[in-house]
C-alpha positions in Angstrom: 0.0 0.0 0.0 1.3 3.4 -1.0 2.1 5.8 1.8 1.3 8.7 -0.6 -2.4 8.2 -0.8 -5.4 10.5 -0.2 -7.7 7.5 0.1 -5.8 5.7 2.9 -3.8 7.6 5.4 -1.6 4.9 6.9 0.3 7.3 9.1 -2.8 8.6 10.7 -4.0 5.0 11.3 -0.8 4.1 13.0 -0.8 7.3 15.1 -4.4 6.7 16.1 -3.7 3.1 17.2 -0.8 4.4 19.3 -3.0 7.1 20.8 -5.7 4.6 21.6 -3.2 2.2 23.3 -1.8 5.1 25.3 -5.2 6.3 26.3 -6.2 2.8 27.5 -3.0 2.5 29.5 -3.6 6.0 31.0 -7.1 5.0 32.0 -5.8 1.9 33.8 -3.2 4.0 35.7 -5.9 6.6 36.6 -8.1 3.8 37.9 -5.2 2.4 40.0 -4.5 5.8 41.4 -8.1 6.6 42.3 -8.8 3.2 43.9 -5.3 2.4 45.2 -5.6 -1.1 43.7 -3.8 -2.6 40.8 -6.4 -5.4 40.7 -9.8 -4.0 41.5 -11.9 -6.5 39.4 -11.8 -10.0 38.0 -11.0 -8.7 34.5 -7.7 -7.2 35.7 -6.3 -10.6 36.8 -8.9 -13.3 37.4 -6.7 -15.7 39.4 -5.2 -13.0 41.7 -8.6 -11.4 42.2 -10.1 -14.8 43.2 -7.3 -15.5 45.7 -7.7 -12.0 47.2 -11.5 -12.4 47.5 -11.1 -15.7 49.3 -8.7 -14.2 51.7 -10.9 -11.2 52.3 -13.7 -13.6 53.1 -11.4 -15.3 55.6 -10.6 -12.0 57.2 -14.2 -11.1 57.5 -15.0 -14.4 59.1 -12.3 -13.8 61.7 -14.3 -10.7 62.8 -17.0 -13.1 63.9 -14.4 -15.2 65.7 -13.1 -12.2 67.5 -16.7 -11.2 68.5 -17.3 -14.7 69.9 -14.1 -14.6 71.9 -14.8 -11.2 73.3 -18.3 -12.3 74.3 -16.8 -15.4 76.0 -14.3 -13.1 77.8 -17.1 -11.0 79.1 -19.1 -14.0 80.3 -16.0 -15.4 82.1 -15.0 -12.1 83.6 -18.5 -11.7 85.1 -18.3 -15.2 86.5 -14.9 -14.4 88.0 -16.4 -11.3 89.7 -19.2 -13.4 91.0 -16.9 -16.1 92.3 -14.7 -13.5 94.1 -17.7 -11.9 95.7 -19.0 -15.3 96.9 -15.5 -16.1 98.3 -15.6 -12.8 100.3 -19.1 -13.7 101.6 -18.0 -17.1 102.7 -15.1 -15.6 104.6 -17.7 -13.4 106.4 -19.8 -16.5 107.0 -16.8 -18.2 108.6 -16.3 -15.2 110.8 -19.9 -15.4 112.0 -19.8 -19.2 112.4 -16.5 -19.0 114.4 -18.0 -16.3 116.7 -21.1 -18.5 117.2 -19.0 -21.4 118.3 -18.1 -19.5 121.4 -20.1 -21.4 124.2 -20.1 -18.3 126.4 -22.4 -16.3 124.0 -25.8 -15.5 125.2 -28.9 -16.3 123.2 -29.4 -12.8 121.9 -25.9 -12.5 120.5 -26.1 -15.9 118.9 -29.4 -15.0 117.3 -27.9 -11.8 115.9 -25.0 -13.8 114.5 -27.4 -16.3 113.0 -29.4 -13.6 111.3 -26.3 -12.2 109.7 -25.1 -15.6 108.7 -28.5 -16.4 107.0 -28.5 -13.1 105.2 -25.0 -13.7 103.9 -25.9 -17.2 102.7 -28.9 -15.7 100.8 -26.6 -13.1 99.3 -24.6 -16.0 97.8 -27.6 -17.1 95.8 -28.4 -13.6 94.7 -24.8 -13.2 93.4 -24.9 -16.6 91.7 -28.2 -15.9 90.0 -27.2 -12.4 88.7 -23.7 -13.1 87.5 -24.9 -13.1 83.9 -23.7 -11.6 80.6 -25.7 -11.8 77.4 -28.0 -14.4 78.9 -25.2 -16.8 80.0 -24.4 -17.5 83.7 -21.5 -19.7 84.6 -22.1 -19.9 88.4 -25.9 -20.1 88.7 -27.8 -23.0 90.3 -28.0 -26.0 88.1 -25.7 -26.9 85.3 -26.8 -24.6 82.4 -24.6 -21.9 80.9 -21.3 -22.4 79.3 -18.8 -20.7 77.0 -18.1 -22.3 73.6 -16.2 -19.5 71.9 -15.2 -19.9 68.2 -11.5 -20.5 67.7 -11.4 -20.5 63.9 -13.3 -19.3 60.9 -14.5 -22.8 60.0 -16.2 -23.3 63.4 -14.3 -26.6 63.9 -12.6 -25.6 67.1 -13.8 -23.8 70.3 -12.3 -22.5 73.5 -14.5 -23.8 76.4 -15.3 -22.5 79.8 -17.6 -24.8 81.7 -20.3 -24.1 84.2 -19.6 -24.4 88.0 -22.6 -24.2 90.4 -21.6 -21.7 93.1 -25.1 -21.4 94.6 -25.9 -22.7 98.1 -27.4 -25.8 96.5 -24.3 -26.6 94.4 -21.7 -29.1 95.3 -19.1 -26.4 96.3 -21.2 -24.7 99.0 -24.1 -27.0 99.9 -22.0 -28.6 102.7 -22.0 -25.4 104.8 -24.5 -24.8 107.6 -27.9 -23.5 106.6 -28.0 -21.5 109.9 -26.2 -21.2 113.3 -29.1 -22.3 115.5 -27.4 -25.7 116.2 -24.0 -26.6 117.4 -21.2 -25.0 115.6 -17.9 -26.9 116.0 -14.8 -27.8 114.2 -16.6 -29.9 111.6 -18.9 -27.1 110.6 -16.1 -24.6 110.4 -14.1 -27.1 108.2 -17.0 -27.3 105.9 -16.9 -23.5 105.3 -13.2 -23.7 104.7 -13.8 -26.5 102.1 -16.4 -24.3 100.4 -14.0 -21.3 100.3 -11.3 -23.5 98.7 -13.8 -24.8 96.2 -15.1 -21.3 95.2 -11.5 -20.0 95.0 -10.6 -23.0 92.7 -13.7 -22.2 90.6 -12.6 -18.5 90.3 -9.1 -19.8 89.2 -10.6 -22.0 86.5 -12.7 -19.1 85.2 -9.5 -16.9 85.3 -7.6 -19.6 83.3 -10.5 -19.7 80.8 -10.6 -15.9 80.4 -6.8 -15.8 79.9 -7.1 -18.5 77.2 -9.8 -16.5 75.5 -7.6 -13.3 75.7 -4.5 -15.1 74.4 -6.4 -16.6 71.4 -8.1 -13.2 70.7 -4.6 -11.7 70.4 -3.6 -14.5 68.0 -6.7 -14.1 65.9 -6.1 -10.3 65.7 -2.5 -10.9 64.5 -3.7 -13.6 62.0 -6.2 -11.2 60.6 -3.5 -8.5 60.2 -1.3 -10.9 58.3 -4.1 -12.0 56.0 -5.0 -8.3 55.3 -1.3 -7.5 54.6 -1.1 -10.5 52.2 -4.2 -9.3 50.3 -2.6 -5.9 50.1 0.6 -7.3 48.6 -1.6 -9.1 45.9 -3.9 -6.2 44.9 -2.6 -2.9 46.2 -1.0 -0.5 43.7 2.4 1.1 44.1 1.2 4.7 44.0 4.7 6.1 43.6 5.3 3.9 40.6 1.9 4.6 39.2 2.4 8.4 39.6 5.6 8.2 37.6 3.9 6.2 34.9 1.0 8.7 34.8 3.4 11.5 34.2 5.2 9.6 31.4 1.9 8.6 29.8 0.6 12.1 29.7 3.8 13.1 27.8 3.3 10.2 25.4 -0.3 11.1 24.9 0.6 14.7 23.9 3.3 13.3 21.5 0.8 10.9 20.0 -1.8 13.7 19.5 0.9 15.8 17.8 2.0 12.8 15.6 -1.7 12.3 14.7 -2.0 15.9 13.7 1.1 15.6 11.4 -0.2 12.4 9.9 -3.6 14.1 9.1 -1.8 16.9 7.3 0.0 14.5 5.0 -2.8 14.2 2.3 -3.1 17.9 2.0 0.6 18.2 1.5 0.3 16.0 -1.6 -1.8 18.8 -3.2 1.3 20.9 -3.4 2.7 18.4 -6.0 -0.1 19.4 -8.4 0.3 23.1 -8.0 1.8 25.0 -10.9 5.0 26.8 -10.1 
């Protein structure tokens, strides 16, 4: 095909193709700069986009894991507070029982001690019944209420904190005296000591469970950060590099426009060959 033709301007066609390619590349760079992503849709790079989306889903799922662990922490912490309060009440009960064991007490004094002791024992049940968070109580009467916090995004593993009955009808405290109207001796005082140790052991178990939840929550947070960083390495744009490319493409675009203008003038220049001198 002749380059000197008024029917087909090859130079203009080449210049136009070059300008179109530059404009397409410039649009891509502009999108990367505006979104901050080098891969923002499946058509940019289908395989990498799919991997990134899968990892984003994993990161989002870990939000639910963190929420479950935090909820478990709150439940365990309320149980710890309740167990510590009950331990304090038992110590006061022991004080009253020890005072009542004094055979020299008159009837009125022992009756006053008994009234205080019964009130304290009732307070244990109130604490046990109200040590609740989000509808879950780890120390209430009976055996209901437990923590089964999610440990991973597939729900195949949990961190457990089990229920321990710390009411006056539970195994830990039921052996203590119901009142001080009868004989209070070494056996009865030993029963209160046993109850104190059992409650303290329960508080320690709740503390261990809460610590496990806290430790795993920290791990899950770090795991989520690593996943997000990995996704960023796959899809985030290098804005410094893209900025440099943007500047270069703008220069190339101007040159392509200039070249297209020159090419479009070529046919008119052929007319000069037919002008008389």
